[in-house]
One Martini backbone bead per residue (centre of mass of N, CA, C, O) as a GRO file, in nm:
protein
  210
    1MET     BB    1  -2.637   3.856   8.046
    2ALA     BB    2  -2.868   3.852   7.847
    3LYS     BB    3  -2.911   4.156   7.839
    4ASP     BB    4  -2.633   4.225   7.740
    5LEU     BB    5  -2.653   4.091   7.462
    6VAL     BB    6  -2.894   4.236   7.350
    7LYS     BB    7  -2.781   4.527   7.382
    8THR     BB    8  -2.504   4.498   7.242
    9LEU     BB    9  -2.612   4.414   6.969
   10ALA     BB   10  -2.804   4.657   6.928
   11ASP     BB   11  -2.532   4.851   6.953
   12LEU     BB   12  -2.294   4.720   6.776
   13LYS     BB   13  -2.080   4.556   6.978
   14GLU     BB   14  -1.877   4.327   6.878
   15GLN     BB   15  -1.659   4.268   7.089
   16GLU     BB   16  -1.854   4.233   7.332
   17VAL     BB   17  -2.026   4.010   7.217
   18MET     BB   18  -1.800   3.796   7.196
   19GLU     BB   19  -1.729   3.790   7.496
   20ILE     BB   20  -2.003   3.700   7.602
   21VAL     BB   21  -2.028   3.439   7.442
   22LYS     BB   22  -1.771   3.302   7.544
   23SER     BB   23  -1.842   3.309   7.850
   24ARG     BB   24  -2.108   3.149   7.824
   25LEU     BB   25  -1.989   2.893   7.702
   26SER     BB   26  -1.774   2.836   7.930
   27ALA     BB   27  -2.025   2.823   8.146
   28GLY     BB   28  -2.251   2.633   7.996
   29ASP     BB   29  -2.446   2.758   7.823
   30ASP     BB   30  -2.717   2.759   7.630
   31PRO     BB   31  -2.701   2.800   7.297
   32LEU     BB   32  -3.003   2.869   7.241
   33LYS     BB   33  -3.013   3.111   7.432
   34ILE     BB   34  -2.807   3.280   7.287
   35LEU     BB   35  -2.964   3.295   7.020
   36GLU     BB   36  -3.217   3.426   7.135
   37ASP     BB   37  -3.073   3.687   7.224
   38ALA     BB   38  -2.974   3.762   6.945
   39ARG     BB   39  -3.256   3.788   6.824
   40LYS     BB   40  -3.350   4.019   7.008
   41GLY     BB   41  -3.135   4.216   6.913
   42MET     BB   42  -3.228   4.212   6.611
   43GLU     BB   43  -3.508   4.327   6.663
   44ILE     BB   44  -3.409   4.604   6.754
   45VAL     BB   45  -3.268   4.671   6.494
   46GLY     BB   46  -3.525   4.662   6.320
   47LYS     BB   47  -3.669   4.893   6.471
   48ARG     BB   48  -3.451   5.111   6.422
   49PHE     BB   49  -3.482   5.099   6.119
   50ALA     BB   50  -3.789   5.166   6.099
   51SER     BB   51  -3.718   5.453   6.267
   52SER     BB   52  -3.439   5.572   6.143
   53GLU     BB   53  -3.186   5.508   6.336
   54TYR     BB   54  -3.117   5.306   6.122
   55PHE     BB   55  -2.926   5.168   5.855
   56ILE     BB   56  -2.815   4.962   5.622
   57PRO     BB   57  -2.522   4.932   5.740
   58ASP     BB   58  -2.630   4.836   6.018
   59LEU     BB   59  -2.768   4.583   5.921
   60VAL     BB   60  -2.520   4.450   5.800
   61TYR     BB   61  -2.349   4.451   6.059
   62SER     BB   62  -2.543   4.281   6.233
   63GLY     BB   63  -2.518   4.032   6.048
   64GLU     BB   64  -2.215   3.987   6.103
   65ILE     BB   65  -2.237   3.943   6.403
   66LEU     BB   66  -2.429   3.702   6.390
   67ARG     BB   67  -2.239   3.517   6.234
   68ALA     BB   68  -2.018   3.511   6.449
   69VAL     BB   69  -2.194   3.385   6.667
   70THR     BB   70  -2.276   3.122   6.514
   71GLU     BB   71  -1.990   3.015   6.480
   72LEU     BB   72  -1.945   2.974   6.787
   73VAL     BB   73  -2.213   2.800   6.854
   74LYS     BB   74  -2.247   2.557   6.656
   75PRO     BB   75  -2.052   2.336   6.774
   76LYS     BB   76  -2.236   2.303   7.035
   77LEU     BB   77  -2.497   2.201   6.886
   78SER     BB   78  -2.428   1.940   6.724
   79LYS     BB   79  -2.416   1.760   6.985
   80THR     BB   80  -2.738   1.797   7.064
   81THR     BB   81  -2.824   1.720   6.786
   82GLU     BB   82  -2.967   1.531   6.571
   83SER     BB   83  -2.881   1.381   6.264
   84LYS     BB   84  -3.160   1.347   6.187
   85LYS     BB   85  -3.366   1.448   5.946
   86LEU     BB   86  -3.690   1.596   5.924
   87GLY     BB   87  -3.644   1.779   5.659
   88LYS     BB   88  -3.718   1.978   5.377
   89VAL     BB   89  -3.602   2.321   5.288
   90VAL     BB   90  -3.699   2.597   5.101
   91PHE     BB   91  -3.507   2.910   5.091
   92GLY     BB   92  -3.591   3.272   5.050
   93THR     BB   93  -3.550   3.580   4.907
   94VAL     BB   94  -3.729   3.760   4.719
   95ALA     BB   95  -3.775   3.933   4.456
   96GLY     BB   96  -3.632   4.264   4.520
   97ASP     BB   97  -3.491   4.143   4.785
   98ILE     BB   98  -3.188   4.188   5.015
   99HIS     BB   99  -3.275   4.060   5.279
  100ASP     BB  100  -3.094   3.834   5.528
  101ILE     BB  101  -3.135   3.829   5.834
  102GLY     BB  102  -3.400   3.679   5.883
  103LYS     BB  103  -3.333   3.437   5.709
  104ASP     BB  104  -3.075   3.344   5.859
  105ILE     BB  105  -3.215   3.279   6.124
  106VAL     BB  106  -3.413   3.066   6.020
  107VAL     BB  107  -3.213   2.878   5.887
  108PHE     BB  108  -3.051   2.823   6.142
  109MET     BB  109  -3.288   2.712   6.319
  110LEU     BB  110  -3.359   2.479   6.132
  111ASP     BB  111  -3.088   2.342   6.135
  112VAL     BB  112  -3.066   2.298   6.455
  113ASN     BB  113  -3.360   2.137   6.434
  114GLY     BB  114  -3.307   1.922   6.171
  115PHE     BB  115  -3.294   2.062   5.897
  116GLU     BB  116  -3.286   2.069   5.545
  117VAL     BB  117  -3.137   2.353   5.391
  118TYR     BB  118  -3.219   2.554   5.101
  119ASP     BB  119  -3.031   2.835   5.033
  120LEU     BB  120  -3.095   3.092   4.785
  121GLY     BB  121  -3.107   3.368   4.913
  122VAL     BB  122  -3.135   3.666   4.734
  123ASP     BB  123  -3.323   3.773   4.491
  124VAL     BB  124  -3.525   3.538   4.396
  125PRO     BB  125  -3.631   3.385   4.142
  126VAL     BB  126  -3.909   3.218   4.078
  127GLN     BB  127  -3.781   2.972   3.918
  128LYS     BB  128  -3.581   2.880   4.139
  129PHE     BB  129  -3.784   2.765   4.330
  130VAL     BB  130  -3.913   2.558   4.142
  131GLU     BB  131  -3.654   2.398   4.077
  132LYS     BB  132  -3.582   2.320   4.373
  133ILE     BB  133  -3.836   2.162   4.436
  134LYS     BB  134  -3.797   1.950   4.214
  135GLU     BB  135  -3.505   1.857   4.291
  136THR     BB  136  -3.568   1.790   4.617
  137GLY     BB  137  -3.873   1.749   4.728
  138ALA     BB  138  -3.963   1.968   4.904
  139PRO     BB  139  -4.240   2.035   5.138
  140ILE     BB  140  -4.093   2.312   5.218
  141VAL     BB  141  -4.152   2.675   5.206
  142GLY     BB  142  -3.955   2.983   5.227
  143LEU     BB  143  -4.059   3.328   5.235
  144SER     BB  144  -3.874   3.626   5.220
  145GLY     BB  145  -3.956   3.972   5.347
  146PHE     BB  146  -3.920   4.325   5.418
  147LEU     BB  147  -4.063   4.447   5.188
  148THR     BB  148  -4.356   4.535   5.032
  149LEU     BB  149  -4.266   4.434   4.743
  150ALA     BB  150  -4.264   4.125   4.827
  151PHE     BB  151  -4.563   4.043   4.799
  152ASP     BB  152  -4.571   4.007   4.489
  153SER     BB  153  -4.343   3.799   4.475
  154MET     BB  154  -4.484   3.587   4.645
  155LYS     BB  155  -4.731   3.554   4.466
  156GLN     BB  156  -4.572   3.477   4.205
  157THR     BB  157  -4.432   3.228   4.323
  158ILE     BB  158  -4.692   3.069   4.390
  159GLU     BB  159  -4.807   3.076   4.099
  160ALA     BB  160  -4.566   2.920   3.975
  161MET     BB  161  -4.620   2.660   4.129
  162LYS     BB  162  -4.889   2.606   4.003
  163ALA     BB  163  -4.798   2.604   3.702
  164ALA     BB  164  -4.583   2.358   3.778
  165GLY     BB  165  -4.741   2.150   3.983
  166VAL     BB  166  -4.630   2.204   4.314
  167ARG     BB  167  -4.824   2.337   4.523
  168ASP     BB  168  -4.967   2.061   4.639
  169LYS     BB  169  -4.668   1.958   4.762
  170VAL     BB  170  -4.663   2.225   4.940
  171LYS     BB  171  -4.557   2.430   5.207
  172VAL     BB  172  -4.614   2.782   5.277
  173MET     BB  173  -4.397   3.025   5.415
  174ILE     BB  174  -4.399   3.351   5.560
  175GLY     BB  175  -4.164   3.638   5.610
  176GLY     BB  176  -4.137   3.953   5.791
  177GLY     BB  177  -4.178   4.272   5.890
  178GLN     BB  178  -4.495   4.310   5.734
  179ILE     BB  179  -4.636   4.056   5.813
  180SER     BB  180  -4.970   3.920   5.766
  181GLU     BB  181  -5.274   3.785   5.720
  182GLU     BB  182  -5.337   3.952   5.469
  183VAL     BB  183  -5.080   3.876   5.316
  184ARG     BB  184  -5.124   3.575   5.311
  185LYS     BB  185  -5.380   3.586   5.141
  186TYR     BB  186  -5.262   3.740   4.898
  187THR     BB  187  -5.031   3.518   4.831
  188GLY     BB  188  -5.123   3.207   4.923
  189ALA     BB  189  -5.028   3.111   5.180
  190ASP     BB  190  -5.039   2.897   5.460
  191ALA     BB  191  -4.828   3.077   5.634
  192TYR     BB  192  -4.702   3.276   5.912
  193GLY     BB  193  -4.402   3.411   6.062
  194LYS     BB  194  -4.300   3.631   6.315
  195ASP     BB  195  -4.058   3.425   6.365
  196ALA     BB  196  -3.826   3.185   6.392
  197MET     BB  197  -3.984   3.000   6.590
  198ALA     BB  198  -4.242   2.990   6.419
  199GLY     BB  199  -4.107   2.856   6.175
  200VAL     BB  200  -4.023   2.598   6.321
  201ALA     BB  201  -4.304   2.512   6.419
  202LEU     BB  202  -4.423   2.479   6.137
  203ALA     BB  203  -4.225   2.272   6.024
  204LYS     BB  204  -4.284   2.056   6.237
  205GLN     BB  205  -4.582   2.026   6.182
  206TRP     BB  206  -4.549   1.950   5.874
  207ALA     BB  207  -4.344   1.703   5.956
  208GLY     BB  208  -4.470   1.556   6.216
  209VAL     BB  209  -4.358   1.684   6.478
  210LYS     BB  210  -4.390   1.664   6.831
   0.00000   0.00000   0.00000
């Protein structure tokens, strides 16, 4: 069943994906497992996009399928997660980049793991991050970017935090298709997450959650 969901989502078969998710939920399957399989399917979509097998419309469509899956799964999750929030996170895709699929998965996983997430959307101006950090007092910031041009935007965003005097009050994680340790050093971020679960693990570590 798990393999079915991964493959079906990767092949962009929306109707079949929804049927698999519904039958797994009614069979009492763990909602987090379903989401993990959906994430694996999205990873394959990302690879197919990188190798020019898929194009922007396919990416957008896969994001819509993922949203539909999360809508189905979310009600089952809220019952199992504690209502007490672990901490606040400001999150967004940096200026110049409009990819939201990776961001949406991380935001969703942080949400279901008990974080209060302020999702600023895509192509977020530097100043908007700074304002939101000041407004919410969030100690964790996530910068997402799929394109290589996002690296400079991430660097500029972190430099703007320094200029505004909030950089030493927050921990910054970055993530996206091309992110590596070299990119982390270049941008000045505290850490990078290779996938959504790594992002959640970082947030929990920084929030002092065992």
